[in-house]
Phi, psi and omega in degrees: 000317177299321181297315180297319180296317180295318179297319181295318179296320178296321179296316179298320179298317180296321178295319180296319179296315180297321179295316179298324181288332181270341179291139180295134180287141176287148180212162175289131181202138175267123187238086182285147172246338178219159178300334182297336178306320184284350173280347182252329182230131179290142180301332184254016179300141180241134177280133179242142176272122178275312181203154181220180177084021176273175173275296174208115188271145179206174168054046181292139176220128180273127174261131181303344176291349173108026177216173178248146163266133181228129172272139172241108185287340179271316179280350178060050180214156166251130182247154158267128181238128184257166185299336179272007179092355180294137179242136176230124180293130175265313183204145173263122191208131182299113173052061174291150185230236183294150180228160169207172165257145168273185184293341178265011179067025171280140177281123181247132185233147170270106184263102188295316182291323176286344183057049190210161166263125185232158170255130181251129182274161176299341180271002178084022174256165178218159171223143181281127176269323179197140177218008182213154170231121183052041176083355181253141181298144170298166176283284176199086181312136192245312181217153187214144176220164172261137183268174180295344179265002180088353177281164176262137178241134183212159178255151184223071177282185174255015186301325182238030176302123184305138180300132178090351178259148184266153175282119181266319177278120190278027177202172179249105191255170169243131190233161172242125177253108184284160178303335179276002177093356179283145183245132180234130175284128179262320177199151175228028184264014175252150181278318176217079181295142186225252182292155183208156182195151170261150169292158182303328179274358177075007184269344180232148181233125181252141174209137179258157180243106185295328180285319180277351180058043177220171177243132177251155177229144179231152168276142182261123180281168179301334179262019180070011175288156178258129185229156173056049179295138183204163179285126178267318181197160179243143177232075182287158178183177179284173184302327184250016183272349184099162183228166174304130186222253181286154177213150174218159184238145174266177186295339180265005176089005174286144185247129179253113187236126173294144183196195182309117173073000179170212180250121178268132178253128181239144170273174186292347179267001178090020177267129177282111186276336182156178185228141171262101180284141186234155181289340174229153182290122180280150175248328184202174184200163177207161175272143179206188187075175190304317183260008182052046178244015179240133174271125171256128193236126172267119185226097176057259185262003188225168171236129182241163173226146180217118177289139179240178177256011179235173177241141183284150170273120184245099192299327183283352175258345185255085177205000000 
């Protein structure tokens, strides 16, 4: 019986190898759907590898000092990553995810294992900013941004709920964390909320739903409430093609969203302008370099950079 099991496993392994060898390899490719795509990305743009050899990359943040903060969800660390590929560990932390800067340039992280939003110091220490709503633990905070009012906005799906721990909050919410530490639920009408962004004028709020494979948009009320939620765009794909995840906005309101096989670019009216196909499935992205005209992309085991013809909207600098 053991022999048969071993033989069967070897056969399955051989089939998997053969399938992998016949499957088309992913590659970098610019895939326009409208001429406007070329106003944002140069026809001759080249994808560059910044660093490789990670477990699973997430949460890129550009520091004006000339490096990136990168979360590695498999190695359970946040790194400083430099342009020459050099990596320096900042902190060892269970399953770090999305990051942002607040207006004071503090690094804010979604700490999945802690089930918390935390502030990480340059010395590699952290403090918990929030880990509960109405006395119940968050699920697994996933992505975070700073809003036009200076508050932190974050999503709390169950995608990284630690194994063996129970879900205490009976929904997957989007929240506002005020400077005074108070937490307010903004919406719970998404199944697995993930990446999020404000429009440059602060009047619209975007959030994607990884389970539904769509992007929603809300009008932002004077009190920062979310109103008139509706579907902005759909990003369908196969089981292993990737789902809507991280998103960023440029100064003109175009939205760059990771999705099946790459980065989908949308205009503010909900038109899919084209896709930047990548050799590895991306999870998140950020604007960087001196003029914030370069996309830094965390894609599975690597970090890539791509120069664009537009400039990013960087909320913690625009106030």
